[in-house]
FIVEX-892362 format. One record per atom (N, C-alpha, C): residue number from 0; residue in one letter; atom name; z, y, x. Coordinates in nm, 4 decimals, padded with zeros to 6 digits. Atoms other than C-alpha are relative to their C-alpha. Example, Ala and Ser with C-alpha at 12.3 -4.5 7.8 and 13.67 -1.06 7.14 Angstrom:
2
SITE  pos  code  site         w         v         u
SITE    0     A     N   00.0000  -00.1190   00.0890
SITE    0     A    CA   00.7800  -00.4500   01.2300
SITE    0     A     C   00.0000   00.1200   00.0900
SITE    1     S     N  -00.0060  -00.1190  -00.0820
SITE    1     S    CA   00.7140  -00.1060   01.3670
SITE    1     S     C   00.0730   00.1090  -00.0770
//
This chain:
109
SITE  pos  code  site         w         v         u
SITE    0     M     N  -00.1374   00.0276   00.0214
SITE    0     M    CA   03.2344   06.3463   06.6596
SITE    0     M     C   00.0856  -00.1027   00.1812
SITE    1     A     N  -00.0143   00.1230  -00.1221
SITE    1     A    CA   03.4071   06.1465   07.0197
SITE    1     A     C   00.0992  -00.0600  -00.0308
SITE    2     I     N  -00.1061   00.1620   00.0454
SITE    2     I    CA   03.5726   05.8730   07.0564
SITE    2     I     C   00.1607   00.0677   00.0439
SITE    3     D     N  -00.0731  -00.1271  -00.0329
SITE    3     D    CA   03.9421   06.0349   07.0510
SITE    3     D     C   00.1160  -00.0690   00.0929
SITE    4     P     N  -00.0848   00.0492  -00.1500
SITE    4     P    CA   04.1225   05.9887   07.3916
SITE    4     P     C   00.2216  -00.0385  -00.1071
SITE    5     K     N  -00.1628   00.0869   00.0162
SITE    5     K    CA   04.4931   05.9166   07.1666
SITE    5     K     C  -00.0147  -00.0641  -00.1031
SITE    6     F     N   00.0411   00.1320   00.1220
SITE    6     F    CA   04.3675   05.6530   06.9426
SITE    6     F     C   00.0805  -00.1089   00.0257
SITE    7     E     N  -00.1436   00.0000  -00.0439
SITE    7     E    CA   04.6932   05.4962   07.1343
SITE    7     E     C   00.0904  -00.0163  -00.1077
SITE    8     E     N  -00.0385  -00.0516   00.0914
SITE    8     E    CA   04.8573   05.6639   06.9085
SITE    8     E     C   00.0100   00.0025  -00.1135
SITE    9     N     N   00.0306  -00.0431   00.1481
SITE    9     N    CA   04.6846   05.7638   06.6194
SITE    9     N     C  -00.0855  -00.1005  -00.0631
SITE   10     R     N   00.0622   00.1506   00.0986
SITE   10     R    CA   04.5674   05.3925   06.5161
SITE   10     R     C   00.0462  -00.0691   00.0361
SITE   11     D     N  -00.1080   00.1110   00.0301
SITE   11     D    CA   04.7454   05.0487   06.4507
SITE   11     D     C  -00.1405  -00.0836   00.0859
SITE   12     V     N   00.1033   00.1294  -00.0165
SITE   12     V    CA   04.6039   04.7579   06.6261
SITE   12     V     C  -00.0711  -00.0637  -00.1029
SITE   13     A     N   00.0381   00.0732   00.1432
SITE   13     A    CA   04.3860   04.5484   06.3708
SITE   13     A     C  -00.0540  -00.1208   00.0256
SITE   14     D     N   00.0111   00.0586  -00.0574
SITE   14     D    CA   04.2703   04.2922   06.5747
SITE   14     D     C  -00.0548  -00.0402   00.1157
SITE   15     E     N   00.0582  -00.0049  -00.1806
SITE   15     E    CA   04.1164   04.1212   06.9062
SITE   15     E     C  -00.0999  -00.0428   00.0135
SITE   16     H     N   00.1565   00.0187  -00.0221
SITE   16     H    CA   03.8011   04.0608   07.0163
SITE   16     H     C  -00.0786   00.0031   00.1669
SITE   17     E     N   00.0590   00.0453  -00.1549
SITE   17     E    CA   03.6863   03.8853   07.3712
SITE   17     E     C   00.1495  -00.0067   00.0130
SITE   18     D     N  -00.1164  -00.0261  -00.0694
SITE   18     D    CA   04.0309   03.9046   07.4829
SITE   18     D     C   00.0343   00.2066   00.0389
SITE   19     H     N  -00.1296  -00.1450  -00.0261
SITE   19     H    CA   04.1012   04.3190   07.4196
SITE   19     H     C  -00.0148   00.0236  -00.1932
SITE   20     R     N   00.0072  -00.0533   00.1197
SITE   20     R    CA   04.1953   04.5357   07.1410
SITE   20     R     C  -00.1072   00.0041  -00.1075
SITE   21     V     N   00.0495  -00.0916   00.1093
SITE   21     V    CA   04.0258   04.6239   06.8480
SITE   21     V     C   00.1082   00.1090  -00.0860
SITE   22     W     N  -00.1207  -00.0832   00.0913
SITE   22     W    CA   04.2506   04.9370   06.6914
SITE   22     W     C  -00.1312   00.1007  -00.1122
SITE   23     G     N   00.0106  -00.0199   00.1479
SITE   23     G    CA   04.1771   05.0325   06.3080
SITE   23     G     C  -00.0049   00.1078  -00.0337
SITE   24     P     N   00.0137   00.1128   00.1137
SITE   24     P    CA   04.0824   05.1033   06.1192
SITE   24     P     C  -00.1275  -00.0788  -00.0548
SITE   25     V     N   00.1490   00.0960  -00.0772
SITE   25     V    CA   03.8138   04.7935   06.1178
SITE   25     V     C  -00.0034  -00.0410  -00.2086
SITE   26     D     N   00.0185   00.0161   00.1272
SITE   26     D    CA   03.6120   04.7460   05.7474
SITE   26     D     C  -00.1448   00.0086   00.0272
SITE   27     E     N   00.1203   00.0292  -00.0339
SITE   27     E    CA   03.3084   04.5466   05.8127
SITE   27     E     C  -00.1011   00.0596  -00.1301
SITE   28     P     N   00.0050  -00.0101  -00.2235
SITE   28     P    CA   03.0461   04.6309   05.9076
SITE   28     P     C  -00.0448   00.1912  -00.0072
SITE   29     E     N   00.0087  -00.1789  -00.0484
SITE   29     E    CA   03.0137   05.0341   05.8309
SITE   29     E     C   00.1968   00.0066   00.0749
SITE   30     Q     N  -00.1180  -00.0306  -00.0884
SITE   30     Q    CA   03.4230   05.0745   06.0261
SITE   30     Q     C  -00.0317  -00.1455   00.0803
SITE   31     L     N  -00.0585   00.1578  -00.1639
SITE   31     L    CA   03.4686   04.8416   06.3533
SITE   31     L     C   00.0652   00.0453   00.0779
SITE   32     G     N  -00.1182  -00.0389  -00.0833
SITE   32     G    CA   03.7117   05.0600   06.4722
SITE   32     G     C  -00.0407   00.0516   00.1905
SITE   33     I     N   00.0099  -00.0341  -00.1928
SITE   33     I    CA   03.7615   05.0982   06.9460
SITE   33     I     C   00.0767  -00.1733   00.0297
SITE   34     H     N  -00.0092   00.1849  -00.0565
SITE   34     H    CA   03.6894   04.8030   07.1051
SITE   34     H     C   00.0509   00.0207   00.1401
SITE   35     G     N  -00.0631  -00.0117  -00.0900
SITE   35     G    CA   03.9379   04.7885   07.4114
SITE   35     G     C   00.0595   00.1089   00.0161
SITE   36     T     N  -00.0714  -00.1866  -00.0246
SITE   36     T    CA   04.1849   05.0209   07.5999
SITE   36     T     C  -00.0105   00.0401   00.0600
SITE   37     H     N   00.0293  -00.0959  -00.1610
SITE   37     H    CA   04.1540   05.0817   07.9483
SITE   37     H     C  -00.0839   00.0469  -00.0234
SITE   38     V     N   00.1820  -00.0412   00.0433
SITE   38     V    CA   03.8094   05.1104   07.8257
SITE   38     V     C  -00.0647  -00.0437  -00.1384
SITE   39     A     N   00.0119   00.0312   00.0632
SITE   39     A    CA   03.7393   05.1830   07.5658
SITE   39     A     C  -00.1140   00.0764  -00.0575
SITE   40     V     N   00.0995  -00.0461   00.0702
SITE   40     V    CA   03.4191   05.2151   07.3011
SITE   40     V     C   00.0435  -00.0022  -00.1668
SITE   41     D     N   00.0289  -00.0338   00.1289
SITE   41     D    CA   03.4267   05.3956   06.9767
SITE   41     D     C  -00.1085  -00.0720  -00.1014
SITE   42     F     N   00.1096   00.0750   00.0765
SITE   42     F    CA   03.2333   05.1174   06.7981
SITE   42     F     C  -00.0466   00.0851  -00.1173
SITE   43     D     N  -00.0205  -00.0992   00.1131
SITE   43     D    CA   03.1893   05.3826   06.4788
SITE   43     D     C  -00.0790   00.1238   00.0542
SITE   44     I     N   00.1280  -00.0930  -00.0658
SITE   44     I    CA   02.9449   05.6083   06.7044
SITE   44     I     C  -00.0526   00.0325   00.0819
SITE   45     C     N   00.1028   00.0843  -00.0750
SITE   45     C    CA   02.7793   05.4057   06.9451
SITE   45     C     C  -00.0846  -00.0256  -00.0384
SITE   46     I     N   00.1512  -00.0047   00.0218
SITE   46     I    CA   02.4208   05.4828   06.8916
SITE   46     I     C  -00.0186  -00.1365   00.1279
SITE   47     A     N   00.0867   00.1411  -00.0698
SITE   47     A    CA   02.3810   05.1693   07.1263
SITE   47     A     C  -00.1606   00.0179   00.1027
SITE   48     D     N   00.0614  -00.0673  -00.0897
SITE   48     D    CA   02.1587   05.3698   07.4068
SITE   48     D     C  -00.0701  -00.1631   00.1037
SITE   49     G     N   00.0814   00.0789  -00.1524
SITE   49     G    CA   02.1850   05.1260   07.6969
SITE   49     G     C   00.0779   00.0974   00.1319
SITE   50     A     N  -00.0332  -00.0978  -00.1441
SITE   50     A    CA   02.3102   05.3720   07.9761
SITE   50     A     C   00.1574  -00.0593   00.0274
SITE   51     C     N  -00.1729   00.0400  -00.0487
SITE   51     C    CA   02.7119   05.2387   08.0039
SITE   51     C     C  -00.0340  -00.1205   00.0510
SITE   52     L     N  -00.0099   00.1301  -00.0293
SITE   52     L    CA   02.5649   04.8860   08.0382
SITE   52     L     C  -00.1012   00.0302   00.1996
SITE   53     E     N   00.1533  -00.0931  -00.1222
SITE   53     E    CA   02.2368   05.0710   08.2988
SITE   53     E     C   00.1213  -00.0062   00.1214
SITE   54     D     N  -00.0683  -00.1016  -00.0559
SITE   54     D    CA   02.4952   05.2353   08.5085
SITE   54     D     C   00.1774  -00.1019   00.0108
SITE   55     C     N  -00.0679   00.0627   00.0221
SITE   55     C    CA   02.7743   04.9948   08.4278
SITE   55     C     C   00.0026  -00.0656   00.2038
SITE   56     P     N  -00.0471   00.0429  -00.0840
SITE   56     P    CA   02.8732   04.9133   08.8625
SITE   56     P     C   00.0151  -00.1589  -00.0048
SITE   57     V     N  -00.0609   00.1267   00.0328
SITE   57     V    CA   03.0572   04.6183   08.7748
SITE   57     V     C  -00.0113  -00.1143  -00.1572
SITE   58     D     N   00.0570   00.0543   00.2251
SITE   58     D    CA   02.9223   04.5327   08.3965
SITE   58     D     C   00.1455  -00.0412  -00.0731
SITE   59     V     N  -00.1313  -00.0056   00.1184
SITE   59     V    CA   03.2286   04.5888   08.1837
SITE   59     V     C  -00.0774  -00.0473  -00.1464
SITE   60     F     N   00.1170  -00.0484   00.1816
SITE   60     F    CA   02.9940   04.5817   07.8583
SITE   60     F     C  -00.1252  -00.1081   00.0100
SITE   61     E     N   00.1331   00.0576   00.0523
SITE   61     E    CA   02.7851   04.3475   07.7056
SITE   61     E     C  -00.0704   00.0283  -00.1693
SITE   62     W     N   00.0263  -00.0275   00.1348
SITE   62     W    CA   02.6067   04.3793   07.3805
SITE   62     W     C   00.0322  -00.0974  -00.0722
SITE   63     V     N  -00.0603   00.1259   00.0721
SITE   63     V    CA   02.7446   04.2314   07.1314
SITE   63     V     C  -00.0769   00.0552  -00.1818
SITE   64     D     N   00.0766  -00.0483   00.1241
SITE   64     D    CA   02.5334   04.2608   06.7791
SITE   64     D     C   00.1384   00.0203  -00.2099
SITE   65     T     N  -00.0704  -00.1327   00.0865
SITE   65     T    CA   02.6820   04.4807   06.5059
SITE   65     T     C  -00.0895  -00.0173  -00.1378
SITE   66     P     N   00.1104   00.0132   00.1588
SITE   66     P    CA   02.4652   04.4090   06.1367
SITE   66     P     C   00.0393   00.0638  -00.1071
SITE   67     D     N  -00.0382  -00.0955   00.0687
SITE   67     D    CA   02.4579   04.6445   05.9335
SITE   67     D     C   00.0654   00.1424   00.0074
SITE   68     H     N  -00.0724  -00.1277  -00.0179
SITE   68     H    CA   02.6152   04.9133   06.0858
SITE   68     H     C  -00.0712   00.1585  -00.0324
SITE   69     P     N   00.0519  -00.0622   00.0558
SITE   69     P    CA   02.5025   05.2299   05.9856
SITE   69     P     C  -00.0415   00.0691   00.1414
SITE   70     E     N   00.0354  -00.1095  -00.1190
SITE   70     E    CA   02.4460   05.4122   06.3892
SITE   70     E     C  -00.1177  -00.1479  -00.0152
SITE   71     S     N   00.1074   00.0927  -00.0901
SITE   71     S    CA   02.2821   05.0576   06.5335
SITE   71     S     C   00.0369  -00.1440   00.0015
SITE   72     E     N  -00.0197   00.1353   00.0416
SITE   72     E    CA   02.2936   04.6895   06.5078
SITE   72     E     C   00.0782  -00.0614   00.0926
SITE   73     I     N  -00.1099   00.0616  -00.1381
SITE   73     I    CA   02.4694   04.6273   06.8701
SITE   73     I     C   00.0927   00.1640   00.0815
SITE   74     K     N  -00.0883  -00.0842  -00.0711
SITE   74     K    CA   02.7501   04.7707   07.0552
SITE   74     K     C   00.0336  -00.0488   00.1220
SITE   75     A     N  -00.0382   00.0298  -00.1941
SITE   75     A    CA   02.8264   04.8154   07.4286
SITE   75     A     C   00.1263  -00.0959  -00.0346
SITE   76     D     N  -00.1584   00.0119  -00.0726
SITE   76     D    CA   03.1553   04.6114   07.4688
SITE   76     D     C   00.0641   00.0081   00.0914
SITE   77     P     N  -00.1182   00.0009  -00.1645
SITE   77     P    CA   03.3985   04.6169   07.7209
SITE   77     P     C   00.1002  -00.1762  -00.0277
SITE   78     V     N  -00.0380   00.0906  -00.0552
SITE   78     V    CA   03.3949   04.2701   07.7729
SITE   78     V     C   00.1390  -00.0179   00.0844
SITE   79     K     N  -00.0142  -00.0196  -00.1320
SITE   79     K    CA   03.5433   04.3266   08.0755
SITE   79     K     C   00.0441   00.0656   00.0675
SITE   80     E     N  -00.0892  -00.1224  -00.0368
SITE   80     E    CA   03.7467   04.5527   08.0745
SITE   80     E     C   00.0706   00.0155   00.1075
SITE   81     E     N  -00.0922   00.0766  -00.0835
SITE   81     E    CA   03.9733   04.3615   08.3273
SITE   81     E     C  -00.0596   00.1104   00.1872
SITE   82     Q     N   00.1131  -00.0129  -00.1016
SITE   82     Q    CA   03.6711   04.4370   08.6099
SITE   82     Q     C  -00.0085   00.1718  -00.0024
SITE   83     C     N   00.0890  -00.0528  -00.0300
SITE   83     C    CA   03.6603   04.7849   08.5757
SITE   83     C     C   00.0972   00.1306   00.1470
SITE   84     I     N  -00.0722  -00.0719  -00.1064
SITE   84     I    CA   03.7401   05.0336   08.8709
SITE   84     I     C   00.0113   00.1674   00.0041
SITE   85     D     N  -00.0801  -00.1752   00.0135
SITE   85     D    CA   03.7961   05.4133   08.6977
SITE   85     D     C  -00.1186   00.0789   00.0735
SITE   86     C     N   00.0559  -00.0879  -00.1031
SITE   86     C    CA   03.4596   05.5096   08.8628
SITE   86     C     C  -00.0552   00.1332  -00.1329
SITE   87     M     N   00.0555  -00.1504   00.1310
SITE   87     M    CA   03.3497   05.7134   08.4616
SITE   87     M     C  -00.1043   00.0566  -00.0157
SITE   88     L     N   00.0873  -00.0211   00.0360
SITE   88     L    CA   03.0288   05.6557   08.5089
SITE   88     L     C  -00.0387   00.0253  -00.1142
SITE   89     C     N   00.0013   00.0037   00.1408
SITE   89     C    CA   03.0111   05.5124   08.1660
SITE   89     C     C   00.0654   00.1825  -00.0663
SITE   90     V     N  -00.0321  -00.1041   00.1027
SITE   90     V    CA   03.1908   05.7989   08.0202
SITE   90     V     C  -00.1272   00.1806   00.0112
SITE   91     D     N   00.1243  -00.0461  -00.0547
SITE   91     D    CA   02.9309   06.0331   08.2130
SITE   91     D     C  -00.1088  -00.0022  -00.1417
SITE   92     V     N   00.0928   00.0573   00.0871
SITE   92     V    CA   02.6627   05.8672   08.0023
SITE   92     V     C  -00.0338   00.0133  -00.0981
SITE   93     C     N   00.0134   00.0513   00.1646
SITE   93     C    CA   02.7695   05.8064   07.7126
SITE   93     C     C  -00.0787   00.1338  -00.0662
SITE   94     P     N   00.0235  -00.1091   00.0520
SITE   94     P    CA   02.5583   06.0764   07.5072
SITE   94     P     C   00.0460   00.0378  -00.1032
SITE   95     V     N  -00.1026   00.0245   00.1385
SITE   95     V    CA   02.7616   06.0351   07.1940
SITE   95     V     C   00.1264   00.0363   00.0439
SITE   96     D     N  -00.1292   00.0282  -00.0370
SITE   96     D    CA   03.1248   06.0255   07.4065
SITE   96     D     C   00.0478  -00.1125  -00.0664
SITE   97     A     N  -00.1176   00.1285   00.0683
SITE   97     A    CA   03.2081   05.6968   07.2584
SITE   97     A     C   00.0220  -00.0498   00.0504
SITE   98     I     N  -00.0362   00.0498  -00.0299
SITE   98     I    CA   03.3382   05.5993   07.5449
SITE   98     I     C   00.1497   00.0554   00.1044
SITE   99     D     N  -00.1270  -00.0275  -00.0885
SITE   99     D    CA   03.6923   05.6203   07.7083
SITE   99     D     C   00.0599  -00.0538   00.1345
SITE  100     V     N  -00.0576   00.0694  -00.1281
SITE  100     V    CA   03.8406   05.5223   08.0272
SITE  100     V     C   00.1063   00.0531   00.0517
SITE  101     D     N  -00.0858  -00.0327  -00.0631
SITE  101     D    CA   04.1976   05.5704   08.1196
SITE  101     D     C   00.0662  -00.0911   00.0837
SITE  102     P     N   00.0098   00.1539  -00.0487
SITE  102     P    CA   04.3190   05.3210   08.3851
SITE  102     P     C   00.2341   00.0944  -00.0313
SITE  103     G     N  -00.1078   00.0257   00.0400
SITE  103     G    CA   04.6968   05.4730   08.2384
SITE  103     G     C   00.0518  -00.0187  -00.1171
SITE  104     R     N  -00.0510   00.0107   00.1764
SITE  104     R    CA   04.6981   05.3477   07.9040
SITE  104     R     C   00.0524  -00.1085  -00.0167
SITE  105     A     N  -00.0616   00.1448   00.0418
SITE  105     A    CA   04.9320   05.1077   07.7629
SITE  105     A     C  -00.0626  -00.1087  -00.0249
SITE  106     G     N   00.0631   00.1428  -00.0043
SITE  106     G    CA   04.8158   04.7604   07.7481
SITE  106     G     C  -00.0855  -00.0143   00.0364
SITE  107     R     N   00.0732   00.0885  -00.0481
SITE  107     R    CA   04.6017   04.7487   08.0069
SITE  107     R     C  -00.0064  -00.1184   00.0504
SITE  108     L     N   00.0423   00.0978  -00.0426
SITE  108     L    CA   04.4574   04.4465   08.1245
SITE  108     L     C   00.0764  -00.0457   00.1579
//
């Protein structure tokens, strides 16, 4: 299942992490929600293959530890989503469709 592109309508902000929103539900360690708004990563389906980190030309992503999560114990966190240039490379290379980029999404930094 891919990230919900309408997560902003379908979910509530549950927390904030590294200056970006976390959209719930969050129930650690199994449910970690969606991190980011302009650049959004569904931590619950991210398998941490690293393609987004390798291909992003402006280094939007950094690894963050997510111990005991069933999919992977690290995730690609959009800690610098304000640097995103909307090239969509991360969206194209994600093997599980865990990333959505939308420059028009409300709450863009």
